[in-house]
N, C-alpha and C positions, 0 to 999 in steps of 0.2 A: 502494501500498500504507500501510497505517497502523496504529499501535502498536494493540494492544489490550490488550495486559496484560504486566504488568511483569514476572509472575510466571513465563511463560516462558524470558522473558530470564535471568533469575537462574536457573531450572534450569541451562539451555544453559550458563553461566558455571558452574556446580556440577557439571555432567558431563566438563566442559574441564578441572575442575581435576585428577577424579578419573581420567582418564585419562594426564594428563602425565607422572607415573612412567613408565606403560610407553611412550609414544612415545620419552623418551629412551632406557630402555634396549635398546629395539629400534631404534631409528635405525639400526646399523650393520647390522645384518642384512638390515633392510627394504631399506636402500639399494643392497643388491646383486642385488635381484630387477630381473629384466627384462620386459617388460611388452609389449604389442599394442600397436599403435597407438592411441590413443584411437576411441570410436566417433563416427563423425559422420550429426549428423544431418539429414536429406536434406528438400528443400524439399517444398512441398506439389504433388500431382500437377497437371497442365495442367486436368485433370475431375475432377471429386470422383464422377461418375454411374459407379457399379461396372457392368465388362462383361456381366458374367456372374451378376449378384445370385442368389441362389437364395430360395426360396420361406418365407418368415414362418411359422412357428409361432406364430400371433396369438392362441391362448387361451394358448398357456404363456407368451409373452412379457408379456403384461397382464397374467396371474397372477404373474410374476416382478414386474414392476415395482408392482406394486401390494403386494406383500407389503412389499420393501425400502421403499415409500413409507411406512408405518406404524412404521416405528424413531423412537422419540421424540427419538433425538439429532437428527433434523432439527429441532425445532421447531417454529416453525408456518412450512409449507412448501409452496411452490407451486414450479409445473415444467410444464416439456411437452419431449416427445420424437418427433420428427416422421421418420417412416423418405421416406429421399429416395426410393427407389425407387418408392415409390408416392405421393409425397408427401401422405399420412395421417398425422396424430396418430396414436402406438401408446400415448403418455399425455399424461394430462392431469391436474393437479391447480391449480384456481383460478388458471390462465395466466393472465388476465386480469384479476386483481388485483394491483394493483402495490405491492410490498413494497420496504424501503431496500435498494438495490441491490450498495451497495459498489463496488469495482473493476470486475465486469463493466459499467460505465458506461462502459467506455473501449471497449466493442464498436461502441457509440453513433458514440461521436467517429471511432473511426477509420472506420467506413462513411461515415460523413457526409464526411471527408475525402478520401477514395478516390472518392465519386461527383462532390463539386463540383471537387476538384484535382487529381486526376488522379495516378498512382502515381509519376508521374518530376520533381511538382514540387518547386522546390528553393529554397529563400528566401537573397536576394542581401544581404551586409551592407557598405553601402561607406561609405567616408572620405573627406571631404570636407574643402579647404580654400579658405579665405577672405580677406576683406580683408589677414588676418595672416600673413605666410608661414610666420609661425615656429609657430603654432597648427595643429591640426587636429581634427576632429569626426568623432567615429562617427555614423552614422547608422543607428542599433537599428531594427530590420526585422523581430524576433520568433524571430532564431535564439539558441535557448539550450542548444544543443548546440554551441555554441564550446569549440574545445578550444587547447591550446597550439601545435599546427601551425597553425592558422588564426590567431594572433594573430602567429606566425612570419612567416606569409608576407605579413600586414600591413603588418608592421614593415618589410620587406624593399624592398615598395614606396615604402613612406614615405620611407626611412631614417631623419634626425634631423629631431625636433622639442622646441621650449620647452615645450608646452602641448597635452595631449588633453582633449577634453572629448565626451560623449556626448548626443544628443538620443535621448528615451524618450518623444516624443510621439506616436508611432505607435500606442500604447494607451493616448495619455490619454482618460478618460471611461470604461474600465473599471478595476473595482476590483482591487488588489492583494491583500485576502484576499475572501473570498468567501464567504457567510451556510454556518454549520454549520462553517466551518473553527474549529481550533484553535489559536493563537497559538503554542502549547508546541509546535506538530510541524514548527513550523521549527528548533527545536534540535534535534528529533529525530528530523532527515534527510527527513521527510516531503511536506513542500513549502516552498517559499520564495514572497518577497511579488515577486507576476507583474508581473517589470520585462521590456520586451523586448529583454533582450539578455543573455546568463547564460553561464559557463565550467562546461560539465558539467551544467547544469540546479542553478546557484548553490550547487556542493558545494563544502567549502571546504578548504584543505590541499590543494590539488592531488589532490583524489578523483576520480576519473572515472565510479565506479559503485557504491552500493550504497547503503545508508538510511542516511548519513552525515551530520552537521550541516551546514545548508545557512544561506548566508548573508541579511542582515538589510538588506542593500543589493548585488543581488546584478548591478545595471547598472556602478555605480560600481567593483566590482570589476574589469568589465571595461576601463574605461579602466583604470584602474590598472595592472592587467596589460599593455597597449599602452603606457602612458608607460614604466614600465620598462624597455622593449623598443626605445626611442627616444628615450630618453636624458632623457624631459620632468619637468619640477619638478611642475608645476603642473597639477591635474586636478580636471575638476569638470563640471556637467551646462549645458549649452547648446544654442540651437537649430544645425542641419546648415546651412549655407548656406557656396555655395559650389561649385569643382569636383571634381568625384570624382578622387582619385589612388589610390585601392586600391580593390580588393572582395576579398570572400571566396561563397562559393557552401556552403550545407549539404548535407547526405548528401540522398538523393531523400527524398520523402516513405516510401515502404514500407520504406528506411532508417531513417529516422526511427518510423516506426510500431513495426517491429520493437524499437526498443531501450525505447519505451516500453510495450510488451504485453507481450515476456518477461519483464522484472523490476515491471511496474505502476509506473511512472513517473508523479506526480500532476503534477509540472511540464511534461513531456514533453506528456501529454493538454491540459495547458491551452491550451499554446503551440499545438497543433495547431486544437483550437476557436478560440482566439482567430483562426488565420490561415483559416479557414471562413470566421468572422465578416466580417474586413475584405475577403474576396474577394466576399461578397454585399452589400456597404455597411452594416454595421449593427457594433454593439458590443457585443451581444448574443451573445456567442457560444454558449451553452447553447441559446438562442431558435433561431441558426443551424444547430447542427446539427439539431433540429429539422424545421424548417423542410425541411432538404434532405432528411432521409426520407420524411418526410409528401409530398414531390414526387414520390420512387421511389412512393410506392400504398402505404407501413406505414403501419398505424395507431397511435398516437402518444396516441389520448386515455388520460386519467388519468393519463399519466407528468409528473413534476416534477422538474425538472432545474436546480439550481442552480449546478453545474460541470459540467465536461465529464471531471472524472476517479472521479468516485465518493466525494472526499472528504469532502464535504459529508454532513452525517447527515440530511438537509432533501428527498434526491432521495429517489425512488418510478418504481420500473422494473416492468413487468409480465414477469413470463418468456417470452408469447406473443410479445412484440415481438424481444427477443431470439433467440428461437430463429426464428423468420420472418427475421430478418437473416442468420441462420447460413445456414436451408435457401435463401433466395436464390445466398449468396453461392457454393455447394456447387453452383447450377444454369447461373449466369448470370455472364460474364467479370468485370463489371466490379469487384464484388466478393471475386472468387475471391484475391485476393492476402492476404487478410485469415488466409489459414490457415496461410499459411508463418508469419505473426508472432506465433502462438500458442505456448505454454510448450506442451513435450511431457510425458508423465507418465512420469517417473522420469526423466528426461532433462536438462531445462533451464528454466530462469527459476522462477517460482514453484510451479513442478512438479516440480523437483526430486529432491525428498524425499519425494515423494508416488507412492504406487502401487506399490512395490517389493515388493509381495508378491500383487498383485495381475493378475488379467487384461489389465487395462487397460494395463497397464506397455510404454511404447512406443507406444501404438496410441490413447488419448486426446492429441485437443489441446486446450485450453481454457485462457479468460481465469478467472484467479481476482477473487474479492473476497473481501477480510477488512474488517472495522469491531468495534468491540465489539458482541458479541452477536451479529454477521450474518457469515455464511459465502456463499458464489455460487460458482457454476462453469458457464460456457456454451462449447460448442465441438461437439467433432464425435468422432467414434467408429466406424473399420470393424469389423466382425463379422469372425467366421471364415469366414462364407460367401461375403462377398463383398460384404454390404450397408451401407449406409452410415447415419450416424443422427444428425441432430443435438439439442441438446440446451440448455434454458438451466431451471437450478436456482437459487431463493432459499431460502434457511433467516433466521429473524429468530427473536429470542427464543430462542438456542441457546446452547449452549456450543458454540465454536469450534475446535477440535481434532476434539470430537466429531462437529461435522456435515461438518467436512471429510471424515474417516473415512464418515460413512452415505454421502455424495455419491462419494466414491469408487467403494465397494461397488457405489452403484445403476448408476454409468457404466461399472462393468466388469462387468456383468451383460448390458451390449445386446453385448459382445463375443464372449458366447456364440451370438448368435442372426443 
């Protein structure tokens, strides 16, 4: 996710201020209310193919979608919708022409990771002790999901040390900041310099989620956090040589994908892309992603990937590719876990505050994308008649809030067919 306007933040702050008085006055009364247990989102079904789909009124569906696609709020709008029951496209507007995609790029990254690494893949971070028994070195391996619990586990295995170093050479040859990135986004909370060990994606001050300021030295922060736990006074960067004395494992790939997709975390996406690249023996993470997809049979012609997160303003993706990947996930097992990682309309993640008054509420699962002048959406929806659709929509040169609403209305219309 990326900042696309500071005006929205100002409006949000103003709104908070406006209701603060009410919140204080009503606190005691509201605190007495009882509530039912919170709604629990269900995982994606084992199979996406509907058991008893109803025939689609092709003419009515086509007319409805074509009319909604004329909404000027969509800006420059390219998109595609596929009926999983028939395998046919029920809507197509310039879907083979690539646009600036924003964070729907993460659909490509997640898919390549599932195909090449497998859903249960984990990253192991080791700590070694060399010739100096009082010094240990973290052998960074790409785990940017490290947290306090992981460091506590390492410290318990290590005991005391006078010095802690970290070896970041596993990503040597990969740039820390990629083309089209704005260095201001580090302090804005949308990315960190890409180093192969981080605490919660490089977030500062113990924060574990959200678009909060990120570190400019995330790997060194990991070494410092471990040093604090083992009583070391010296912290630095150095080669990992010696015997393994401690190790921790990351969450599974599916768990990491969910953290990445639900909240559109750019650091997590880039780390997953680099893991795919290393598994294929290359330092070109975006290129590795495209290679995996090409081997699966997807047409990547015209795609430009400068990163794996969609933060780069130089990325270009055609909606047809995104929709083809999602349709594949709906009909074949390897990519099916991607559906459980997608935000649910009016339910969680980046769709939590959308679709509240629309038929797609609770039924649309989709990856969002946001950059200045760019809004995108790619996912799936099940209709009231049991039909399942996949879709990929990209809007460029649009007002983001208006385009979001127009896409929400467009995808909610699928719910009726």
